[in-house]
C-alpha positions as CSV (number, residue, x, y, z in Angstrom):
1,M,61.0,-102.7,89.0
2,L,62.4,-104.8,86.7
3,T,62.7,-108.5,86.6
4,R,65.4,-110.5,86.4
5,A,65.0,-111.5,83.0
6,Q,64.3,-107.5,81.9
7,K,67.2,-106.5,83.6
8,Q,69.6,-109.0,80.9
9,I,67.7,-107.4,78.2
10,V,70.3,-105.0,76.0
11,P,67.9,-102.9,73.6
12,A,68.8,-102.8,70.0
13,V,68.8,-99.3,69.1
14,N,69.8,-95.8,71.7
15,Q,68.0,-93.4,69.9
16,I,70.6,-89.8,70.9
17,E,72.6,-86.4,69.9
18,L,74.4,-87.2,66.9
19,H,75.5,-84.3,64.8
20,P,78.5,-82.7,63.8
21,G,78.8,-80.0,65.7
22,Y,78.0,-83.5,68.7
23,P,79.0,-87.0,67.8
24,S,78.3,-88.0,71.2
25,P,81.5,-90.8,70.5
26,K,81.4,-92.5,73.9
27,V,78.3,-93.6,74.3
28,V,78.1,-94.7,71.0
29,A,81.2,-96.4,71.4
30,F,79.1,-97.9,73.9
31,N,76.6,-98.8,72.5
32,T,78.3,-100.3,69.5
33,S,80.4,-102.3,72.1
34,K,77.5,-103.6,73.8
35,G,75.6,-104.7,70.3
36,I,73.1,-101.7,69.9
37,H,72.9,-99.7,67.1
38,S,73.0,-95.4,67.2
39,T,70.1,-93.4,66.1
40,G,70.8,-90.0,65.6
41,Y,68.0,-87.6,66.8
42,S,68.7,-83.3,65.8
43,C,71.0,-84.0,62.9
44,L,70.4,-80.6,62.0
45,G,71.2,-79.0,64.6
46,S,68.1,-76.6,65.7
47,Q,65.9,-74.7,63.5
48,D,68.2,-71.8,63.6
49,S,71.3,-74.5,63.8
50,P,74.9,-72.6,63.1
51,F,75.5,-75.2,60.8
52,Y,73.6,-73.5,58.4
53,K,76.6,-71.1,58.3
54,D,79.4,-72.8,58.4
55,A,81.6,-72.2,55.5
56,T,82.7,-75.7,55.8
57,L,79.5,-77.7,55.5
58,L,78.0,-74.9,53.0
59,K,81.8,-75.4,50.6
60,I,81.1,-79.0,50.7
61,A,76.7,-79.5,50.3
62,E,77.9,-76.5,46.9
63,A,80.6,-78.7,45.2
64,R,78.5,-81.7,45.3
65,G,75.4,-80.4,44.3
66,K,73.1,-81.3,47.8
67,T,71.8,-79.3,50.4
68,P,73.6,-78.9,53.8
69,Q,70.9,-80.9,55.4
70,Q,71.6,-83.5,53.1
71,V,75.4,-83.2,53.7
72,L,74.2,-83.7,57.3
73,L,72.2,-86.9,56.4
74,V,74.9,-88.8,54.1
75,W,77.3,-87.8,56.9
76,G,75.5,-89.8,60.0
77,L,74.4,-92.4,57.7
78,T,77.9,-93.4,56.7
79,K,78.6,-93.8,60.1
80,G,76.4,-96.5,59.8
81,W,73.9,-94.6,62.9
82,S,69.9,-94.5,61.3
83,V,69.2,-90.9,61.7
84,I,65.7,-88.9,62.6
85,P,65.2,-85.9,60.2
86,K,63.0,-83.4,61.1
87,S,60.9,-81.5,58.5
88,V,57.7,-80.1,57.6
89,T,58.4,-78.0,55.2
90,P,57.6,-81.0,52.1
91,S,60.2,-79.8,50.0
92,R,62.3,-80.4,52.3
93,V,61.3,-84.3,53.1
94,Q,61.2,-84.5,49.9
95,A,65.1,-83.4,49.8
96,N,65.9,-85.6,52.4
97,F,64.9,-88.4,50.7
98,L,67.3,-87.7,47.3
99,I,70.4,-89.1,49.4
């Protein structure tokens, strides 16, 4: 059971699923209205994400000389969110840092 003081504490960050296919506008708007920072997990979709076959995403990535993953990360960052990409492949982790 939370104490009265604990019930009044507003979290600093809310980690939610955030990517172009699931932008969570209502949750993000609520977070923003309460001064809560939004952090996106699954920002690259799943391992077999349909994003990586999306013609628009591929066109944007190619035009900028970036990977689709980098475009997805920048999408979240330009919204003012922090993003948590997951990869165990060293080359992908390094590419994520190059944005």
